C-alpha positions as CSV (number, residue, x, y, z in Angstrom):
1,M,-14.8,-90.5,-4.4
2,A,-13.6,-94.1,-4.7
3,G,-11.3,-93.0,-7.5
4,L,-9.8,-90.3,-5.4
5,I,-9.1,-92.7,-2.5
6,I,-7.5,-95.2,-4.9
7,T,-5.4,-92.4,-6.4
8,L,-4.3,-91.1,-3.0
9,A,-3.5,-94.7,-1.9
10,S,-1.4,-95.3,-5.0
11,M,0.5,-92.0,-4.5
12,L,1.1,-92.9,-0.8
13,T,2.3,-96.4,-1.7
14,A,4.7,-95.0,-4.4
15,Y,6.0,-92.4,-1.9
16,C,6.6,-95.0,0.8
17,L,8.4,-97.4,-1.6
18,Q,10.6,-94.6,-2.8
19,R,11.4,-93.4,0.7
20,G,12.2,-97.0,1.7
21,S,14.4,-97.8,-1.2
22,K,18.2,-97.5,-0.9
23,E,18.4,-95.8,-4.3
24,S,16.5,-92.8,-3.0
25,T,19.3,-92.1,-0.4
26,Y,22.0,-91.6,-3.1
27,Q,22.3,-88.2,-4.6
28,F,23.5,-88.0,-8.2
29,A,24.9,-84.9,-9.9
30,E,22.7,-83.6,-12.7
31,D,25.8,-82.7,-14.7
32,A,27.4,-86.1,-14.3
33,K,28.7,-87.7,-17.6
34,D,29.1,-91.2,-18.7
35,G,32.7,-92.4,-18.5
36,E,35.1,-94.7,-16.8
37,Y,36.1,-94.3,-13.1
38,V,39.8,-93.7,-12.6
39,L,41.1,-94.7,-9.2
40,P,43.0,-91.8,-7.5
41,T,46.7,-92.1,-7.4
42,H,49.4,-90.9,-5.0
43,V,52.2,-89.1,-6.6
44,P,55.6,-89.5,-4.8
45,G,56.7,-86.2,-3.3
46,Q,53.1,-84.9,-3.1
47,S,52.3,-83.2,0.2
48,E,49.4,-84.5,2.3
49,D,47.1,-81.5,1.5
50,Q,47.7,-82.1,-2.3
51,K,47.0,-85.9,-2.0
52,E,44.0,-87.1,-3.9
53,P,41.1,-88.7,-2.0
54,S,41.9,-92.1,-0.6
55,Y,40.0,-95.3,-1.6
56,F,39.8,-98.9,-0.5
57,V,38.8,-101.8,-2.8
58,I,37.0,-104.8,-1.4
59,Q,36.6,-108.3,-2.7
60,V,33.8,-110.7,-1.5
61,N,31.4,-113.2,-3.1
62,A,27.9,-111.6,-2.9
63,G,26.3,-115.1,-3.0
64,P,28.5,-117.6,-1.0
65,T,27.3,-121.1,-0.4
66,V,28.1,-123.8,2.1
67,S,27.1,-127.4,2.0
68,R,25.0,-128.7,4.9
69,G,27.1,-130.9,7.1
70,G,30.3,-129.0,6.1
71,K,31.7,-125.7,7.2
72,R,33.6,-124.8,4.0
73,C,32.3,-121.6,2.4
74,N,33.3,-120.0,-0.9
75,L,33.4,-116.4,0.6
76,M,36.1,-115.3,-1.9
77,I,37.4,-112.5,0.4
78,G,40.4,-110.5,-0.7
79,N,42.4,-107.4,-0.1
80,P,43.3,-106.3,-3.7
81,A,46.9,-105.3,-4.5
82,E,46.0,-101.7,-5.2
83,N,45.1,-101.1,-1.5
84,E,47.7,-99.7,0.8
85,Q,46.1,-100.9,4.1
86,Y,45.6,-104.3,5.7
87,V,42.2,-105.8,6.3
88,K,40.4,-108.4,8.4
89,V,37.0,-109.7,7.3
90,K,34.3,-111.0,9.5
91,L,31.0,-112.5,8.4
92,I,28.0,-111.7,10.6
93,L,24.4,-113.1,10.3
94,D,22.1,-110.2,10.0
95,D,19.1,-111.6,11.9
96,T,21.1,-112.5,15.1
97,G,24.3,-110.5,14.9
98,E,26.2,-113.8,15.3
99,K,29.7,-113.9,14.0
100,L,30.2,-116.9,11.6
101,F,33.8,-116.2,10.6
102,C,36.7,-113.8,11.1
103,S,39.8,-113.9,9.0
104,E,43.4,-113.2,9.9
105,I,45.0,-110.0,8.7
106,L,45.1,-109.9,4.9
107,K,47.9,-107.8,3.4
108,P,47.4,-106.1,0.0
109,G,47.2,-108.8,-2.7
110,E,46.2,-111.6,-0.3
111,R,42.9,-113.4,-0.5
112,N,41.0,-116.5,0.8
113,A,38.8,-118.3,-1.7
114,Y,37.4,-120.7,0.9
115,V,36.9,-120.2,4.6
116,E,35.8,-122.4,7.4
117,L,32.7,-121.1,9.2
118,E,32.6,-121.3,13.0
119,R,28.9,-122.3,12.9
120,V,26.7,-123.1,9.9
121,P,23.1,-121.8,10.0
122,E,20.2,-124.0,9.1
123,A,19.5,-124.8,5.4
124,G,18.2,-122.0,3.3
125,E,19.1,-118.4,2.4
126,H,20.4,-116.0,5.1
127,N,21.2,-112.3,4.8
128,A,24.6,-111.6,6.2
129,T,27.2,-108.8,6.2
130,A,30.9,-109.1,5.4
131,V,32.6,-106.5,7.6
132,F,35.9,-105.3,6.2
133,M,38.0,-103.9,9.1
134,V,40.7,-101.7,7.6
135,Y,44.0,-101.4,9.5
136,D,46.9,-98.9,9.2
137,P,49.9,-101.1,8.2
138,D,52.3,-99.0,10.3
139,S,50.4,-98.7,13.6
140,M,48.1,-101.7,13.1
141,E,45.3,-99.6,14.5
142,Q,41.8,-100.0,13.0
143,M,41.0,-97.1,10.7
144,T,37.5,-97.8,9.6
145,E,35.0,-100.5,8.6
146,I,33.3,-101.2,5.3
147,D,30.1,-103.4,5.2
148,A,29.1,-105.5,2.2
149,G,25.8,-107.4,2.2
150,V,25.9,-111.0,1.1
151,L,23.2,-113.7,0.7
152,L,24.6,-116.9,2.3
153,T,23.0,-120.1,1.0
154,V,23.2,-123.2,3.1
155,E,22.4,-126.3,0.9
């Protein structure tokens, strides 16, 4: 009986871990093949219904650091040249939702290696989110947002 309880407990734990993991939320095609991802391209003269799916590339340091007593952070945000849209990036502390930084508009090809934080959290590691707000370059209306998790270290 004890063996059955341990087996059931192990199965339940494995199921809960699998359900809670981010990997379990992604579906992969069984017929997928190894290869290199090729970014979609827009061919001049192509109509909108023939246009390949759009994409947006982001650039951010997944492990930025800031020295205690200073506000300079190596966030390394960028809007790579292959993008067609403009972007603003804000850094939000996950625990409190507090905004630590918000950039000016970055055009394609522009980047900021170092940024000044509005407020520096206490020393240690902090989960944060870099929110990329994507703007249409013609209307300057926000089109979408893309979130990227970062681990901010305050020394």
